[in-house]
N, CA and C atoms as a LAMMPS dump frame, in Angstrom:
ITEM: TIMESTEP
0
ITEM: NUMBER OF ATOMS
561
ITEM: BOX BOUNDS ff ff ff
-5.0000000000000000e+02 5.0000000000000000e+02
-5.0000000000000000e+02 5.0000000000000000e+02
-5.0000000000000000e+02 5.0000000000000000e+02
ITEM: ATOMS id mol type element x y z
1 1 1 N -121.141 -438.949 326.553
2 1 2 C -121.242 -440.023 325.578
3 1 3 C -122.722 -440.245 325.264
4 2 1 N -123.034 -440.313 323.972
5 2 2 C -124.417 -440.532 323.547
6 2 3 C -124.761 -442.02 323.602
7 3 1 N -126.036 -442.306 323.495
8 3 2 C -126.473 -443.697 323.453
9 3 3 C -125.855 -444.414 322.26
10 4 1 N -125.827 -443.772 321.096
11 4 2 C -125.246 -444.406 319.911
12 4 3 C -123.758 -444.674 320.095
13 5 1 N -123.04 -443.732 320.703
14 5 2 C -121.617 -443.962 320.975
15 5 3 C -121.437 -445.144 321.922
16 6 1 N -122.314 -445.255 322.912
17 6 2 C -122.292 -446.393 323.828
18 6 3 C -122.494 -447.701 323.058
19 7 1 N -123.534 -447.741 322.205
20 7 2 C -123.821 -448.954 321.435
21 7 3 C -122.655 -449.315 320.522
22 8 1 N -122.053 -448.308 319.891
23 8 2 C -120.893 -448.556 319.03
24 8 3 C -119.737 -449.134 319.84
25 9 1 N -119.505 -448.594 321.039
26 9 2 C -118.437 -449.102 321.897
27 9 3 C -118.707 -450.546 322.289
28 10 1 N -119.944 -450.849 322.66
29 10 2 C -120.272 -452.205 323.098
30 10 3 C -120.057 -453.218 321.978
31 11 1 N -120.247 -452.806 320.737
32 11 2 C -120.02 -453.708 319.585
33 11 3 C -118.552 -454.09 319.444
34 12 1 N -117.645 -453.277 319.975
35 12 2 C -116.22 -453.582 319.852
36 12 3 C -115.824 -454.764 320.73
37 13 1 N -116.601 -455.052 321.773
38 13 2 C -116.246 -456.126 322.692
39 13 3 C -115.175 -455.739 323.689
40 14 1 N -114.765 -454.472 323.664
41 14 2 C -113.731 -454 324.595
42 14 3 C -114.274 -453.974 326.024
43 15 1 N -113.379 -454.078 326.981
44 15 2 C -113.735 -454.05 328.392
45 15 3 C -114.38 -452.719 328.76
46 16 1 N -115.415 -452.795 329.574
47 16 2 C -116.036 -451.603 330.156
48 16 3 C -115.455 -451.461 331.556
49 17 1 N -114.647 -450.443 331.742
50 17 2 C -113.989 -450.226 333.026
51 17 3 C -114.969 -449.587 333.996
52 18 1 N -115.017 -450.136 335.209
53 18 2 C -115.903 -449.598 336.246
54 18 3 C -115.6 -448.122 336.451
55 19 1 N -116.659 -447.293 336.472
56 19 2 C -116.521 -445.867 336.701
57 19 3 C -116.18 -445.055 335.458
58 20 1 N -115.995 -445.709 334.326
59 20 2 C -115.653 -445.007 333.081
60 20 3 C -116.89 -444.323 332.505
61 21 1 N -116.706 -443.43 331.514
62 21 2 C -117.863 -442.814 330.861
63 21 3 C -118.827 -443.846 330.258
64 22 1 N -118.297 -444.946 329.72
65 22 2 C -119.16 -445.999 329.167
66 22 3 C -120.01 -446.605 330.291
67 23 1 N -119.379 -446.854 331.425
68 23 2 C -120.073 -447.414 332.581
69 23 3 C -121.161 -446.463 333.076
70 24 1 N -120.878 -445.167 333.049
71 24 2 C -121.874 -444.174 333.462
72 24 3 C -123.089 -444.194 332.539
73 25 1 N -122.87 -444.366 331.227
74 25 2 C -123.99 -444.465 330.288
75 25 3 C -124.8 -445.727 330.574
76 26 1 N -124.111 -446.824 330.919
77 26 2 C -124.828 -448.05 331.288
78 26 3 C -125.814 -447.771 332.419
79 27 1 N -125.356 -447.033 333.409
80 27 2 C -126.228 -446.713 334.549
81 27 3 C -127.399 -445.825 334.13
82 28 1 N -127.138 -444.853 333.284
83 28 2 C -128.207 -443.965 332.812
84 28 3 C -129.256 -444.757 332.048
85 29 1 N -128.806 -445.611 331.139
86 29 2 C -129.749 -446.421 330.368
87 29 3 C -130.5 -447.414 331.253
88 30 1 N -129.827 -447.915 332.28
89 30 2 C -130.49 -448.819 333.221
90 30 3 C -131.637 -448.122 333.938
91 31 1 N -131.435 -446.876 334.322
92 31 2 C -132.495 -446.14 334.996
93 31 3 C -133.703 -445.953 334.085
94 32 1 N -133.46 -445.666 332.81
95 32 2 C -134.556 -445.535 331.861
96 32 3 C -135.272 -446.878 331.678
97 33 1 N -134.497 -447.967 331.594
98 33 2 C -135.096 -449.298 331.437
99 33 3 C -135.931 -449.669 332.662
100 34 1 N -135.464 -449.305 333.838
101 34 2 C -136.237 -449.577 335.064
102 34 3 C -137.574 -448.837 335.01
103 35 1 N -137.538 -447.581 334.618
104 35 2 C -138.774 -446.791 334.526
105 35 3 C -139.77 -447.44 333.561
106 36 1 N -139.308 -447.816 332.376
107 36 2 C -140.205 -448.373 331.362
108 36 3 C -140.707 -449.751 331.773
109 37 1 N -139.826 -450.597 332.301
110 37 2 C -140.269 -451.948 332.673
111 37 3 C -141.178 -451.923 333.901
112 38 1 N -140.99 -450.963 334.802
113 38 2 C -141.939 -450.841 335.917
114 38 3 C -143.331 -450.481 335.403
115 39 1 N -143.406 -449.612 334.407
116 39 2 C -144.69 -449.29 333.781
117 39 3 C -145.254 -450.539 333.105
118 40 1 N -144.432 -451.223 332.329
119 40 2 C -144.848 -452.438 331.636
120 40 3 C -145.383 -453.49 332.604
121 41 1 N -144.687 -453.674 333.716
122 41 2 C -145.011 -454.754 334.648
123 41 3 C -146.018 -454.364 335.723
124 42 1 N -146.297 -453.06 335.852
125 42 2 C -147.094 -452.585 336.976
126 42 3 C -148.598 -452.59 336.794
127 43 1 N -149.07 -452.77 335.557
128 43 2 C -150.51 -452.794 335.318
129 43 3 C -150.778 -453.455 333.975
130 44 1 N -152.035 -453.713 333.695
131 44 2 C -152.404 -454.346 332.435
132 44 3 C -152.163 -453.403 331.257
133 45 1 N -151.654 -453.965 330.16
134 45 2 C -151.498 -453.251 328.898
135 45 3 C -152.011 -454.132 327.768
136 46 1 N -152.637 -453.521 326.787
137 46 2 C -153.054 -454.251 325.597
138 46 3 C -151.802 -454.681 324.83
139 47 1 N -151.941 -455.647 323.927
140 47 2 C -150.781 -456.015 323.099
141 47 3 C -150.197 -454.822 322.349
142 48 1 N -151.039 -453.929 321.88
143 48 2 C -150.555 -452.751 321.157
144 48 3 C -149.767 -451.82 322.085
145 49 1 N -150.228 -451.673 323.314
146 49 2 C -149.5 -450.845 324.283
147 49 3 C -148.154 -451.479 324.628
148 50 1 N -148.117 -452.799 324.717
149 50 2 C -146.846 -453.483 324.993
150 50 3 C -145.86 -453.241 323.861
151 51 1 N -146.331 -453.332 322.623
152 51 2 C -145.453 -453.052 321.474
153 51 3 C -144.91 -451.625 321.571
154 52 1 N -145.759 -450.663 321.924
155 52 2 C -145.318 -449.272 322.05
156 52 3 C -144.281 -449.12 323.169
157 53 1 N -144.513 -449.762 324.31
158 53 2 C -143.552 -449.688 325.415
159 53 3 C -142.223 -450.343 325.041
160 54 1 N -142.287 -451.471 324.344
161 54 2 C -141.053 -452.14 323.934
162 54 3 C -140.312 -451.314 322.88
163 55 1 N -141.041 -450.602 322.05
164 55 2 C -140.394 -449.706 321.083
165 55 3 C -139.692 -448.568 321.814
166 56 1 N -140.328 -448.033 322.839
167 56 2 C -139.691 -446.996 323.648
168 56 3 C -138.459 -447.553 324.358
169 57 1 N -138.585 -448.741 324.915
170 57 2 C -137.484 -449.377 325.639
171 57 3 C -136.276 -449.608 324.74
172 58 1 N -136.514 -450.112 323.525
173 58 2 C -135.411 -450.455 322.63
174 58 3 C -134.899 -449.259 321.832
175 59 1 N -135.725 -448.212 321.737
176 59 2 C -135.337 -447.057 320.936
177 59 3 C -135.482 -447.293 319.446
178 60 1 N -136.23 -448.334 319.081
179 60 2 C -136.479 -448.648 317.67
180 60 3 C -137.866 -449.276 317.564
181 61 1 N -138.437 -449.216 316.382
182 61 2 C -139.773 -449.763 316.195
183 61 3 C -139.758 -451.282 316.363
184 62 1 N -140.624 -451.763 317.239
185 62 2 C -140.833 -453.195 317.418
186 62 3 C -142.059 -453.559 316.589
187 63 1 N -141.957 -454.639 315.82
188 63 2 C -143.036 -455.025 314.914
189 63 3 C -144.339 -455.271 315.673
190 64 1 N -145.45 -454.91 315.037
191 64 2 C -146.77 -455.064 315.661
192 64 3 C -147.109 -456.52 315.969
193 65 1 N -146.397 -457.476 315.376
194 65 2 C -146.635 -458.897 315.629
195 65 3 C -145.973 -459.387 316.916
196 66 1 N -145.128 -458.561 317.531
197 66 2 C -144.423 -458.924 318.769
198 66 3 C -145.426 -459.153 319.897
199 67 1 N -145.204 -460.185 320.707
200 67 2 C -146.052 -460.443 321.868
201 67 3 C -145.173 -460.757 323.073
202 68 1 N -145.615 -460.259 324.212
203 68 2 C -144.904 -460.465 325.465
204 68 3 C -145.922 -460.593 326.586
205 69 1 N -145.695 -461.562 327.466
206 69 2 C -146.48 -461.681 328.694
207 69 3 C -145.605 -461.18 329.84
208 70 1 N -145.942 -460.04 330.45
209 70 2 C -145.163 -459.543 331.587
210 70 3 C -145.263 -460.502 332.781
211 71 1 N -144.372 -460.404 333.744
212 71 2 C -143.337 -459.378 333.831
213 71 3 C -142.141 -459.683 332.945
214 72 1 N -141.449 -458.622 332.582
215 72 2 C -140.237 -458.684 331.761
216 72 3 C -139.253 -457.682 332.337
217 73 1 N -137.984 -458.076 332.389
218 73 2 C -136.957 -457.164 332.887
219 73 3 C -135.748 -457.158 331.972
220 74 1 N -135.197 -455.988 331.805
221 74 2 C -133.924 -455.815 331.121
222 74 3 C -133.219 -454.647 331.783
223 75 1 N -131.906 -454.633 331.68
224 75 2 C -131.165 -453.575 332.361
225 75 3 C -130.582 -452.552 331.4
226 76 1 N -131.047 -452.552 330.154
227 76 2 C -130.592 -451.545 329.195
228 76 3 C -131.703 -451.265 328.188
229 77 1 N -132.042 -452.248 327.383
230 77 2 C -133.098 -452.104 326.397
231 77 3 C -132.618 -451.61 325.05
232 78 1 N -131.677 -450.709 325.044
233 78 2 C -131.263 -450.069 323.798
234 78 3 C -130.402 -450.961 322.907
235 79 1 N -129.921 -452.094 323.425
236 79 2 C -129.112 -453.005 322.623
237 79 3 C -129.855 -454.328 322.424
238 80 1 N -131.166 -454.2 322.28
239 80 2 C -132.075 -455.336 322.13
240 80 3 C -132.836 -455.165 320.823
241 81 1 N -132.765 -456.191 319.946
242 81 2 C -133.42 -456.138 318.639
243 81 3 C -134.314 -457.371 318.508
244 82 1 N -135.604 -457.125 318.214
245 82 2 C -136.571 -458.206 318.026
246 82 3 C -136.958 -458.31 316.559
247 83 1 N -137.07 -459.541 316.054
248 83 2 C -137.604 -459.776 314.725
249 83 3 C -139.126 -459.755 314.754
250 84 1 N -139.725 -460.308 313.722
251 84 2 C -141.188 -460.365 313.61
252 84 3 C -141.707 -461.66 314.231
253 85 1 N -142.934 -461.576 314.751
254 85 2 C -143.637 -462.729 315.316
255 85 3 C -142.843 -463.395 316.444
256 86 1 N -142.234 -462.572 317.27
257 86 2 C -141.504 -463.056 318.446
258 86 3 C -142.481 -463.109 319.616
259 87 1 N -142.396 -464.189 320.407
260 87 2 C -143.187 -464.303 321.632
261 87 3 C -142.235 -464.499 322.802
262 88 1 N -142.369 -463.641 323.817
263 88 2 C -141.576 -463.716 325.039
264 88 3 C -142.546 -463.968 326.184
265 89 1 N -142.414 -465.123 326.845
266 89 2 C -143.312 -465.485 327.936
267 89 3 C -142.902 -464.772 329.23
268 90 1 N -143.686 -464.939 330.26
269 90 2 C -143.529 -464.166 331.494
270 90 3 C -142.256 -464.523 332.265
271 91 1 N -141.747 -463.528 332.964
272 91 2 C -140.629 -463.715 333.879
273 91 3 C -139.248 -463.679 333.258
274 92 1 N -139.139 -463.303 331.992
275 92 2 C -137.833 -463.291 331.334
276 92 3 C -136.988 -462.107 331.797
277 93 1 N -135.668 -462.354 331.816
278 93 2 C -134.705 -461.335 332.227
279 93 3 C -133.594 -461.294 331.19
280 94 1 N -133.482 -460.146 330.52
281 94 2 C -132.48 -459.977 329.478
282 94 3 C -131.464 -458.932 329.921
283 95 1 N -130.187 -459.276 329.866
284 95 2 C -129.09 -458.344 330.152
285 95 3 C -128.494 -457.986 328.798
286 96 1 N -128.997 -456.929 328.191
287 96 2 C -128.715 -456.686 326.783
288 96 3 C -127.611 -455.68 326.488
289 97 1 N -126.864 -455.217 327.466
290 97 2 C -125.834 -454.222 327.158
291 97 3 C -124.888 -454.688 326.057
292 98 1 N -124.514 -455.943 326.061
293 98 2 C -123.612 -456.483 325.054
294 98 3 C -124.273 -456.753 323.724
295 99 1 N -125.594 -456.703 323.679
296 99 2 C -126.342 -456.889 322.442
297 99 3 C -127.074 -458.215 322.381
298 100 1 N -128.386 -458.158 322.203
299 100 2 C -129.205 -459.349 321.984
300 100 3 C -129.991 -459.117 320.705
301 101 1 N -129.812 -460.01 319.736
302 101 2 C -130.556 -459.955 318.486
303 101 3 C -131.385 -461.225 318.386
304 102 1 N -132.692 -461.045 318.241
305 102 2 C -133.63 -462.166 318.19
306 102 3 C -134.298 -462.154 316.818
307 103 1 N -134.191 -463.255 316.1
308 103 2 C -134.738 -463.363 314.754
309 103 3 C -136.25 -463.46 314.721
310 104 1 N -136.78 -463.771 313.547
311 104 2 C -138.221 -463.911 313.335
312 104 3 C -138.72 -465.259 313.854
313 105 1 N -139.995 -465.269 314.268
314 105 2 C -140.694 -466.509 314.639
315 105 3 C -140.022 -467.24 315.796
316 106 1 N -139.53 -466.493 316.76
317 106 2 C -138.842 -467.058 317.924
318 106 3 C -139.813 -467.15 319.09
319 107 1 N -139.764 -468.271 319.809
320 107 2 C -140.554 -468.487 321.027
321 107 3 C -139.596 -468.58 322.202
322 108 1 N -139.836 -467.756 323.217
323 108 2 C -138.979 -467.734 324.407
324 108 3 C -139.853 -468.051 325.616
325 109 1 N -139.541 -469.151 326.29
326 109 2 C -140.344 -469.636 327.408
327 109 3 C -140.202 -468.808 328.667
328 110 1 N -140.998 -469.196 329.657
329 110 2 C -141.014 -468.482 330.933
330 110 3 C -139.652 -468.511 331.613
331 111 1 N -139.339 -467.397 332.256
332 111 2 C -138.164 -467.269 333.127
333 111 3 C -136.832 -467.493 332.428
334 112 1 N -136.764 -467.258 331.14
335 112 2 C -135.493 -467.383 330.421
336 112 3 C -134.597 -466.2 330.775
337 113 1 N -133.318 -466.49 330.962
338 113 2 C -132.311 -465.465 331.219
339 113 3 C -131.352 -465.437 330.037
340 114 1 N -131.127 -464.239 329.498
341 114 2 C -130.125 -464.054 328.444
342 114 3 C -129.133 -463.012 328.948
343 115 1 N -127.866 -463.421 329.071
344 115 2 C -126.823 -462.547 329.608
345 115 3 C -125.813 -462.206 328.52
346 116 1 N -125.301 -460.983 328.552
347 116 2 C -124.314 -460.55 327.555
348 116 3 C -123.07 -459.923 328.18
349 117 1 N -122.946 -460.002 329.487
350 117 2 C -121.773 -459.425 330.172
351 117 3 C -121.148 -460.448 331.102
352 118 1 N -119.835 -460.43 331.168
353 118 2 C -119.086 -461.152 332.192
354 118 3 C -118.252 -460.128 332.941
355 119 1 N -118.032 -460.379 334.231
356 119 2 C -117.134 -459.527 335.014
357 119 3 C -115.707 -460.026 334.86
358 120 1 N -114.754 -459.151 335.137
359 120 2 C -113.344 -459.507 335.049
360 120 3 C -113.016 -460.608 336.052
361 121 1 N -112.117 -461.49 335.669
362 121 2 C -111.691 -462.582 336.55
363 121 3 C -110.804 -462.075 337.685
364 122 1 N -110.012 -461.053 337.41
365 122 2 C -109.1 -460.492 338.401
366 122 3 C -109.915 -459.809 339.498
367 123 1 N -109.783 -460.258 340.764
368 123 2 C -110.567 -459.658 341.842
369 123 3 C -110.356 -458.155 341.995
370 124 1 N -109.186 -457.668 341.616
371 124 2 C -108.903 -456.238 341.735
372 124 3 C -109.611 -455.424 340.656
373 125 1 N -110.114 -456.096 339.624
374 125 2 C -110.833 -455.424 338.538
375 125 3 C -112.228 -456.014 338.35
376 126 1 N -112.76 -456.626 339.368
377 126 2 C -114.019 -457.361 339.262
378 126 3 C -115.183 -456.497 338.799
379 127 1 N -115.127 -455.2 339.026
380 127 2 C -116.193 -454.308 338.568
381 127 3 C -116.18 -454.059 337.067
382 128 1 N -115.068 -454.392 336.4
383 128 2 C -114.991 -454.234 334.951
384 128 3 C -115.829 -455.315 334.28
385 129 1 N -116.346 -455.004 333.087
386 129 2 C -117.223 -455.949 332.381
387 129 3 C -116.769 -456.154 330.947
388 130 1 N -117.004 -457.363 330.455
389 130 2 C -116.649 -457.734 329.092
390 130 3 C -117.915 -458.118 328.336
391 131 1 N -118.336 -457.294 327.355
392 131 2 C -119.561 -457.578 326.613
393 131 3 C -119.334 -458.574 325.48
394 132 1 N -120.316 -459.459 325.294
395 132 2 C -120.339 -460.384 324.159
396 132 3 C -121.79 -460.549 323.745
397 133 1 N -122.096 -460.283 322.471
398 133 2 C -123.493 -460.341 322.028
399 133 3 C -124.04 -461.767 321.957
400 134 1 N -125.355 -461.86 322.044
401 134 2 C -126.086 -463.113 321.845
402 134 3 C -126.941 -462.941 320.595
403 135 1 N -126.894 -463.919 319.707
404 135 2 C -127.696 -463.913 318.478
405 135 3 C -128.574 -465.153 318.474
406 136 1 N -129.869 -464.943 318.308
407 136 2 C -130.831 -466.04 318.261
408 136 3 C -131.447 -466.033 316.867
409 137 1 N -131.261 -467.123 316.136
410 137 2 C -131.717 -467.213 314.759
411 137 3 C -133.228 -467.335 314.636
412 138 1 N -133.699 -467.316 313.408
413 138 2 C -135.129 -467.455 313.117
414 138 3 C -135.641 -468.826 313.559
415 139 1 N -136.907 -468.855 313.976
416 139 2 C -137.641 -470.088 314.29
417 139 3 C -137.014 -470.895 315.429
418 140 1 N -136.351 -470.206 316.346
419 140 2 C -135.771 -470.858 317.527
420 140 3 C -136.828 -470.939 318.614
421 141 1 N -136.787 -472.021 319.382
422 141 2 C -137.649 -472.195 320.553
423 141 3 C -136.727 -472.383 321.749
424 142 1 N -136.851 -471.487 322.73
425 142 2 C -136.071 -471.574 323.971
426 142 3 C -137.036 -471.934 325.089
427 143 1 N -136.812 -473.092 325.71
428 143 2 C -137.697 -473.59 326.76
429 143 3 C -137.571 -472.828 328.063
430 144 1 N -138.555 -473.02 328.919
431 144 2 C -138.643 -472.335 330.205
432 144 3 C -137.387 -472.543 331.044
433 145 1 N -137.013 -471.493 331.76
434 145 2 C -135.909 -471.512 332.716
435 145 3 C -134.543 -471.776 332.102
436 146 1 N -134.404 -471.633 330.797
437 146 2 C -133.091 -471.763 330.169
438 146 3 C -132.28 -470.497 330.426
439 147 1 N -130.964 -470.66 330.412
440 147 2 C -130.046 -469.533 330.555
441 147 3 C -129.106 -469.545 329.357
442 148 1 N -129.04 -468.402 328.669
443 148 2 C -128.16 -468.241 327.52
444 148 3 C -127.038 -467.306 327.953
445 149 1 N -125.801 -467.783 327.866
446 149 2 C -124.652 -467.028 328.36
447 149 3 C -124.04 -466.135 327.275
448 150 1 N -123.202 -465.17 327.677
449 150 2 C -122.625 -464.209 326.735
450 150 3 C -121.899 -464.878 325.569
451 151 1 N -122.087 -464.286 324.388
452 151 2 C -121.368 -464.705 323.201
453 151 3 C -121.974 -465.871 322.446
454 152 1 N -123.106 -466.38 322.886
455 152 2 C -123.713 -467.556 322.267
456 152 3 C -124.509 -467.168 321.022
457 153 1 N -124.385 -467.988 319.979
458 153 2 C -125.201 -467.89 318.769
459 153 3 C -126.058 -469.151 318.692
460 154 1 N -127.359 -468.961 318.522
461 154 2 C -128.269 -470.099 318.409
462 154 3 C -128.763 -470.135 316.973
463 155 1 N -128.481 -471.227 316.286
464 155 2 C -128.782 -471.344 314.864
465 155 3 C -130.26 -471.493 314.572
466 156 1 N -130.624 -471.192 313.333
467 156 2 C -132.013 -471.219 312.869
468 156 3 C -132.668 -472.566 313.143
469 157 1 N -133.892 -472.507 313.683
470 157 2 C -134.688 -473.702 313.899
471 157 3 C -134.277 -474.552 315.079
472 158 1 N -133.298 -474.112 315.861
473 158 2 C -132.831 -474.892 317.008
474 158 3 C -133.837 -474.834 318.155
475 159 1 N -133.722 -475.821 319.046
476 159 2 C -134.523 -475.864 320.269
477 159 3 C -133.567 -475.952 321.447
478 160 1 N -133.8 -475.091 322.446
479 160 2 C -133.067 -475.142 323.709
480 160 3 C -134.033 -475.698 324.744
481 161 1 N -133.707 -476.853 325.307
482 161 2 C -134.589 -477.517 326.256
483 161 3 C -134.746 -476.702 327.538
484 162 1 N -135.861 -476.903 328.198
485 162 2 C -136.127 -476.231 329.469
486 162 3 C -135.005 -476.496 330.452
487 163 1 N -134.583 -475.442 331.146
488 163 2 C -133.567 -475.56 332.182
489 163 3 C -132.136 -475.639 331.691
490 164 1 N -131.915 -475.626 330.388
491 164 2 C -130.56 -475.733 329.846
492 164 3 C -129.752 -474.484 330.17
493 165 1 N -128.456 -474.672 330.323
494 165 2 C -127.518 -473.561 330.449
495 165 3 C -126.626 -473.609 329.215
496 166 1 N -126.817 -472.645 328.322
497 166 2 C -126.151 -472.661 327.019
498 166 3 C -124.912 -471.771 327.075
499 167 1 N -123.743 -472.406 327.029
500 167 2 C -122.477 -471.701 327.114
501 167 3 C -121.73 -471.694 325.788
502 168 1 N -122.184 -472.505 324.816
503 168 2 C -121.522 -472.599 323.51
504 168 3 C -122.566 -472.445 322.414
505 169 1 N -122.105 -472.111 321.218
506 169 2 C -123.004 -471.953 320.078
507 169 3 C -123.83 -473.216 319.849
508 170 1 N -125.056 -472.998 319.369
509 170 2 C -125.982 -474.09 319.079
510 170 3 C -126.16 -474.15 317.56
511 171 1 N -125.809 -475.274 316.932
512 171 2 C -125.985 -475.372 315.485
513 171 3 C -127.462 -475.315 315.093
514 172 1 N -127.709 -474.897 313.857
515 172 2 C -129.073 -474.85 313.331
516 172 3 C -129.715 -476.234 313.408
517 173 1 N -131.037 -476.233 313.638
518 173 2 C -131.856 -477.436 313.6
519 173 3 C -131.334 -478.561 314.499
520 174 1 N -130.884 -478.162 315.693
521 174 2 C -130.5 -479.146 316.705
522 174 3 C -131.286 -478.869 317.97
523 175 1 N -131.336 -479.873 318.83
524 175 2 C -131.935 -479.733 320.151
525 175 3 C -130.795 -479.855 321.149
526 176 1 N -130.694 -478.867 322.056
527 176 2 C -129.678 -478.926 323.102
528 176 3 C -130.369 -478.905 324.461
529 177 1 N -129.727 -479.549 325.431
530 177 2 C -130.263 -479.552 326.786
531 177 3 C -129.181 -479.9 327.773
532 178 1 N -129.481 -479.65 329.05
533 178 2 C -128.572 -480 330.124
534 178 3 C -127.757 -478.824 330.61
535 179 1 N -126.894 -479.152 331.6
536 179 2 C -126.024 -478.156 332.218
537 179 3 C -124.617 -478.736 332.269
538 180 1 N -123.702 -478.259 331.441
539 180 2 C -123.918 -477.324 330.338
540 180 3 C -124.655 -478.004 329.182
541 181 1 N -125.291 -477.2 328.358
542 181 2 C -126.108 -477.739 327.27
543 181 3 C -125.229 -478.477 326.262
544 182 1 N -125.741 -479.647 325.832
545 182 2 C -125.096 -480.461 324.809
546 182 3 C -126.142 -480.837 323.766
547 183 1 N -125.685 -481.168 322.567
548 183 2 C -126.613 -481.585 321.519
549 183 3 C -127.257 -482.907 321.894
550 184 1 N -128.586 -482.912 321.868
551 184 2 C -129.361 -484.121 322.159
552 184 3 C -129.716 -484.837 320.858
553 185 1 N -130.109 -484.052 319.857
554 185 2 C -130.424 -484.633 318.548
555 185 3 C -130.464 -483.556 317.486
556 186 1 N -130.491 -484.009 316.24
557 186 2 C -130.605 -483.136 315.093
558 186 3 C -132.025 -483.258 314.56
559 187 1 N -132.582 -482.133 314.151
560 187 2 C -133.959 -482.136 313.628
561 187 3 C -133.958 -482.401 312.138
């Protein structure tokens, strides 16, 4: 199975069965992501070098306006899309197999976690995974230590407060916070 076939499969939202060919590709891509992120996190890189490493990690050109403060971790990379003028602060962990799309002018605080996979509820199939993409709209600000769960869409101009656990979609131009995150106010 090619990387593109893997990405196409993940877009379907179908279950990834443990030990299946899709699961094997996940492991292969994870090994490549580990190699690239260890290079990224292991020594100083100029902003231009970081853009080049992130382009290698994602398999697509990352805009020269992209900025990241390492360390950064992801377990796939190939299902991660960044817009223009995105800033990712240090310590972020993205689980992008299910797909993470980040719009333009997005600020992501320290230690943010974005997850796109859930394991099966049935203990006998717990190794199986269910992908759901995360979409982050333009001009979103995600505060430090927030967690974005699988399948969440964050609307344009929204703010996710520090420490929030976002399990449901966030409407545009709202502020959400808490565990689980709830609307605090409209902008």
